[in-house]
DRENDO-1510 file (C-alpha; in Angstrom, 1 decimal, always signed):
<recs>
REC; n; res; u; v; w
REC; 1; MET; -178.3; +88.8; +66.7 .
REC; 2; ILE; -180.7; +86.0; +67.7 .
REC; 3; LYS; -183.8; +87.1; +69.5 .
REC; 4; VAL; -184.8; +85.4; +72.7 .
REC; 5; ASP; -188.6; +85.8; +72.7 .
REC; 6; LEU; -189.4; +85.1; +76.4 .
REC; 7; LYS; -192.9; +86.6; +75.9 .
REC; 8; ALA; -193.8; +83.9; +73.4 .
REC; 9; ALA; -193.0; +81.3; +76.0 .
REC; 10; ARG; -194.8; +83.0; +78.9 .
REC; 11; LEU; -197.7; +80.6; +79.2 .
REC; 12; PRO; -195.7; +77.3; +79.1 .
REC; 13; LEU; -193.1; +78.9; +81.5 .
REC; 14; ILE; -195.9; +79.9; +84.0 .
REC; 15; ILE; -197.4; +76.4; +83.8 .
REC; 16; TYR; -193.9; +74.9; +84.1 .
REC; 17; GLY; -193.2; +77.1; +87.2 .
REC; 18; ILE; -196.5; +76.2; +88.8 .
REC; 19; ILE; -195.9; +72.5; +88.3 .
REC; 20; PHE; -192.4; +72.8; +89.7 .
REC; 21; LEU; -193.7; +74.7; +92.8 .
REC; 22; ILE; -196.3; +72.0; +93.4 .
REC; 23; TYR; -193.7; +69.3; +92.9 .
REC; 24; SER; -191.3; +71.0; +95.4 .
REC; 25; ALA; -194.0; +71.5; +97.9 .
REC; 26; LEU; -194.9; +67.8; +97.8 .
REC; 27; LEU; -191.2; +66.9; +98.3 .
REC; 28; THR; -190.9; +69.3; +101.2 .
REC; 29; PHE; -194.2; +68.6; +103.1 .
REC; 30; TYR; -195.3; +65.2; +101.8 .
REC; 31; PRO; -192.1; +63.3; +100.7 .
REC; 32; GLU; -194.0; +60.0; +100.9 .
REC; 33; THR; -195.9; +61.0; +97.7 .
REC; 34; MET; -192.6; +60.6; +95.8 .
REC; 35; ALA; -191.5; +57.5; +97.6 .
REC; 36; PHE; -189.7; +54.8; +95.6 .
REC; 37; ASN; -191.3; +51.4; +96.0 .
REC; 38; LYS; -189.6; +48.3; +94.8 .
REC; 39; THR; -191.5; +46.1; +92.3 .
REC; 40; LYS; -191.3; +42.4; +91.6 .
REC; 41; PHE; -189.1; +43.2; +88.6 .
REC; 42; ASP; -186.4; +44.7; +90.9 .
REC; 43; THR; -187.2; +48.2; +89.7 .
REC; 44; TYR; -188.4; +51.2; +91.7 .
REC; 45; GLN; -191.7; +52.8; +90.9 .
REC; 46; SER; -192.4; +56.4; +92.0 .
REC; 47; ASP; -194.6; +59.4; +91.0 .
REC; 48; PHE; -191.3; +61.2; +90.4 .
REC; 49; PHE; -191.1; +59.5; +87.0 .
REC; 50; TYR; -194.5; +61.0; +86.0 .
REC; 51; TRP; -192.9; +64.4; +86.6 .
REC; 52; SER; -189.5; +63.6; +84.9 .
REC; 53; ASP; -190.7; +61.4; +82.1 .
REC; 54; PHE; -193.9; +63.1; +81.1 .
REC; 55; ILE; -194.5; +66.5; +82.7 .
REC; 56; CYS; -191.0; +67.8; +82.1 .
REC; 57; PRO; -190.8; +66.7; +78.4 .
REC; 58; LEU; -194.3; +67.9; +77.8 .
REC; 59; ALA; -193.5; +71.4; +79.2 .
REC; 60; ALA; -190.3; +71.4; +77.2 .
REC; 61; VAL; -192.2; +70.7; +74.0 .
REC; 62; PHE; -194.4; +73.7; +74.7 .
REC; 63; CYS; -191.4; +75.9; +75.4 .
REC; 64; ILE; -189.5; +74.9; +72.3 .
REC; 65; ILE; -192.5; +75.2; +70.0 .
REC; 66; MET; -193.3; +78.6; +71.4 .
REC; 67; GLN; -189.7; +79.7; +71.0 .
REC; 68; LEU; -189.3; +78.4; +67.4 .
REC; 69; GLY; -192.9; +79.0; +66.1 .
REC; 70; ASN; -192.6; +82.6; +65.2 .
REC; 71; THR; -189.1; +82.1; +63.8 .
REC; 72; LEU; -190.2; +79.6; +61.3 .
REC; 73; GLU; -192.9; +81.6; +59.7 .
REC; 74; LYS; -192.5; +81.8; +55.9 .
REC; 75; ARG; -191.9; +85.6; +55.9 .
REC; 76; SER; -189.0; +85.4; +58.4 .
REC; 77; PHE; -187.5; +82.1; +57.4 .
REC; 78; GLU; -185.1; +83.7; +54.8 .
REC; 79; PHE; -183.8; +86.0; +57.4 .
REC; 80; LEU; -183.3; +83.1; +59.8 .
REC; 81; CYS; -181.2; +81.1; +57.3 .
REC; 82; SER; -179.1; +84.2; +56.5 .
REC; 83; LEU; -178.0; +84.5; +60.1 .
REC; 84; PRO; -174.5; +83.1; +61.2 .
REC; 85; GLU; -174.6; +79.4; +62.0 .
REC; 86; SER; -174.1; +80.0; +65.7 .
REC; 87; MET; -177.2; +82.2; +65.8 .
REC; 88; GLY; -179.6; +80.0; +63.8 .
REC; 89; ILE; -182.3; +77.8; +64.9 .
REC; 90; ILE; -180.0; +75.3; +66.7 .
REC; 91; GLY; -178.8; +78.2; +68.9 .
REC; 92; ARG; -182.3; +79.2; +69.7 .
REC; 93; TRP; -183.2; +75.6; +70.5 .
REC; 94; CYS; -180.1; +75.2; +72.7 .
REC; 95; PHE; -180.9; +78.3; +74.6 .
REC; 96; THR; -184.5; +77.1; +75.2 .
REC; 97; LEU; -183.3; +73.7; +76.4 .
REC; 98; CYS; -180.3; +74.9; +78.5 .
REC; 99; ALA; -181.7; +78.1; +80.0 .
REC; 100; LEU; -185.4; +77.5; +80.4 .
REC; 101; ILE; -185.8; +73.7; +80.8 .
REC; 102; LEU; -182.7; +72.1; +82.2 .
REC; 103; PRO; -182.4; +74.2; +85.4 .
REC; 104; VAL; -185.9; +73.3; +86.5 .
REC; 105; TYR; -185.4; +69.6; +85.6 .
REC; 106; LEU; -182.0; +69.4; +87.3 .
REC; 107; THR; -183.2; +71.2; +90.4 .
REC; 108; GLY; -186.3; +68.9; +90.7 .
REC; 109; THR; -184.2; +65.8; +90.1 .
REC; 110; LEU; -181.6; +66.8; +92.7 .
REC; 111; SER; -184.3; +67.6; +95.2 .
REC; 112; CYS; -186.0; +64.2; +94.7 .
REC; 113; TRP; -182.6; +62.4; +95.0 .
REC; 114; LEU; -181.7; +64.2; +98.2 .
REC; 115; THR; -185.1; +63.4; +99.9 .
REC; 116; GLU; -186.0; +60.0; +98.5 .
REC; 117; ALA; -184.0; +58.4; +95.7 .
REC; 118; HIS; -180.5; +58.5; +97.2 .
REC; 119; GLU; -181.1; +55.2; +98.9 .
REC; 120; PHE; -181.7; +53.5; +95.6 .
REC; 121; PHE; -179.8; +55.4; +93.0 .
REC; 122; SER; -176.7; +57.5; +92.6 .
REC; 123; PHE; -177.5; +61.0; +91.3 .
REC; 124; GLY; -176.0; +60.0; +88.0 .
REC; 125; GLU; -178.1; +56.9; +87.7 .
REC; 126; LEU; -181.3; +58.9; +88.4 .
REC; 127; LEU; -180.3; +61.5; +85.7 .
REC; 128; TYR; -179.6; +58.6; +83.3 .
REC; 129; LEU; -183.0; +57.0; +83.9 .
REC; 130; SER; -185.1; +60.2; +83.9 .
REC; 131; GLY; -183.3; +62.4; +81.4 .
REC; 132; ALA; -183.8; +60.3; +78.2 .
REC; 133; ASN; -187.4; +61.4; +77.6 .
REC; 134; LEU; -186.5; +65.1; +78.0 .
REC; 135; ALA; -183.7; +64.7; +75.5 .
REC; 136; PHE; -185.7; +62.6; +73.0 .
REC; 137; TYR; -188.9; +64.7; +72.9 .
REC; 138; SER; -186.9; +68.0; +72.8 .
REC; 139; VAL; -184.9; +66.9; +69.7 .
REC; 140; LEU; -188.0; +65.4; +68.1 .
REC; 141; THR; -189.7; +68.7; +68.4 .
REC; 142; LEU; -186.7; +70.4; +66.8 .
REC; 143; ILE; -186.6; +68.2; +63.7 .
REC; 144; LEU; -190.3; +68.4; +63.2 .
REC; 145; MET; -190.2; +72.1; +63.4 .
REC; 146; LEU; -187.5; +72.1; +60.7 .
REC; 147; ILE; -189.4; +69.7; +58.5 .
REC; 148; PHE; -193.0; +71.1; +58.9 .
REC; 149; ARG; -192.2; +74.7; +59.8 .
REC; 150; GLN; -195.6; +74.7; +61.4 .
REC; 151; SER; -196.0; +74.5; +65.2 .
REC; 152; PHE; -199.5; +72.9; +64.9 .
REC; 153; TYR; -198.2; +69.8; +63.1 .
REC; 154; SER; -195.2; +69.5; +65.4 .
REC; 155; PHE; -197.3; +69.8; +68.4 .
REC; 156; CYS; -199.8; +67.1; +67.2 .
REC; 157; VAL; -197.1; +64.6; +66.3 .
REC; 158; VAL; -195.0; +64.9; +69.4 .
REC; 159; CYS; -197.9; +65.2; +71.9 .
REC; 160; GLY; -199.9; +62.6; +70.1 .
REC; 161; LEU; -197.0; +60.2; +70.4 .
REC; 162; MET; -196.5; +61.0; +74.1 .
REC; 163; PHE; -200.1; +60.5; +75.1 .
REC; 164; VAL; -200.5; +57.3; +73.1 .
REC; 165; ASP; -197.3; +55.9; +74.5 .
REC; 166; LEU; -198.2; +56.9; +78.1 .
REC; 167; SER; -201.8; +55.6; +77.9 .
REC; 168; THR; -200.8; +52.2; +76.5 .
REC; 169; GLY; -197.8; +51.7; +78.7 .
REC; 170; ASP; -195.6; +48.9; +77.5 .
REC; 171; LYS; -198.5; +47.1; +75.7 .
REC; 172; LEU; -198.0; +48.9; +72.3 .
REC; 173; PHE; -194.2; +49.6; +72.0 .
REC; 174; PHE; -193.2; +47.0; +74.5 .
REC; 175; GLU; -189.5; +47.5; +75.6 .
REC; 176; TYR; -189.3; +50.4; +73.2 .
REC; 177; SER; -191.8; +52.5; +75.1 .
REC; 178; SER; -190.5; +55.8; +76.4 .
REC; 179; PHE; -192.4; +55.4; +79.7 .
REC; 180; LEU; -190.9; +52.2; +81.0 .
REC; 181; ASN; -190.0; +54.0; +84.2 .
REC; 182; ILE; -193.7; +54.6; +84.9 .
REC; 183; SER; -195.0; +51.2; +84.1 .
REC; 184; CYS; -192.0; +49.4; +85.7 .
REC; 185; ASN; -193.1; +46.1; +84.2 .
REC; 186; MET; -189.7; +45.1; +83.0 .
REC; 187; PRO; -186.3; +44.3; +84.6 .
REC; 188; ILE; -184.0; +47.2; +85.3 .
REC; 189; GLU; -181.5; +45.9; +82.6 .
REC; 190; VAL; -184.3; +46.4; +80.0 .
REC; 191; ILE; -185.0; +49.9; +81.2 .
REC; 192; LYS; -181.4; +50.9; +81.2 .
REC; 193; ASN; -181.0; +49.6; +77.6 .
REC; 194; ASN; -184.2; +51.4; +76.7 .
REC; 195; ARG; -182.7; +54.7; +78.1 .
REC; 196; PHE; -179.5; +54.1; +76.2 .
REC; 197; VAL; -181.4; +53.7; +72.9 .
REC; 198; TYR; -183.2; +56.9; +73.4 .
REC; 199; TYR; -180.0; +58.8; +74.1 .
REC; 200; VAL; -178.5; +57.4; +70.9 .
REC; 201; ILE; -181.6; +58.5; +69.0 .
REC; 202; PHE; -181.2; +61.9; +70.5 .
REC; 203; ALA; -177.6; +62.2; +69.3 .
REC; 204; ILE; -178.4; +60.9; +65.8 .
REC; 205; VAL; -181.4; +63.2; +65.3 .
REC; 206; LEU; -179.5; +66.3; +66.7 .
REC; 207; SER; -176.7; +65.5; +64.2 .
REC; 208; VAL; -179.2; +65.3; +61.4 .
REC; 209; CYS; -180.7; +68.6; +62.5 .
REC; 210; ILE; -177.3; +70.3; +62.5 .
REC; 211; VAL; -176.5; +69.0; +59.0 .
REC; 212; PHE; -180.0; +70.0; +57.8 .
REC; 213; VAL; -179.4; +73.6; +58.9 .
REC; 214; LYS; -175.8; +73.9; +57.8 .
REC; 215; THR; -176.7; +72.7; +54.3 .
REC; 216; ARG; -179.5; +75.3; +54.2 .
REC; 217; MET; -182.0; +72.6; +53.4 .
REC; 218; PRO; -184.8; +74.5; +55.3 .
REC; 219; ASN; -184.1; +77.5; +53.1 .
REC; 220; ARG; -184.4; +75.4; +49.9 .
REC; 221; LEU; -187.6; +73.8; +51.0 .
REC; 222; ASN; -189.1; +77.1; +51.9 .
REC; 223; LYS; -188.4; +78.4; +48.3 .
REC; 224; MET; -190.2; +75.3; +46.9 .
REC; 225; ARG; -193.4; +76.1; +48.8 .
</recs>
């Protein structure tokens, strides 16, 4: 039976909870801090996107790495690969994503929509715009953990990409930046296409990860070390 190591994820979960409480308090007592302001590009800029596009995915990366890190140690990797497919690393990743991360993200997004964003977006549109980064960085963390089997390398690659992309805005990756919602320097059509591309990448990479695990490639790579 797969182990759900909540103790390993204690620190990121505490940080995640504190951030969510601060976010909820701002929405309740100072909703103007999350106000959506229209830009000259017919898009809406809000501090909400800092939470949904950066803080949420960053916390998700921490949670996933902490959940998968101990599992992918060399001594326990043979045991992991011998488990039934439904209880392997994909199952642990799904649990982390669905049980630990999505409830907080969905609750925060719904709260923001009810207090501020409902005048500009439907709830589905807000989810579409803000959920792509969470999906992309979560699955990127998964495949890097499968490839490197070392949490340090996975953390450096994912978080390094996030911070470089965020700090340069749309000046480095242009319309392919994952933080177009934050910069809001492009038309809404470009942003929606950008989000679609990231969802497609998520689906492709997740499919690769499932095939990777089902063909026992991690087990073979582990034997070659």
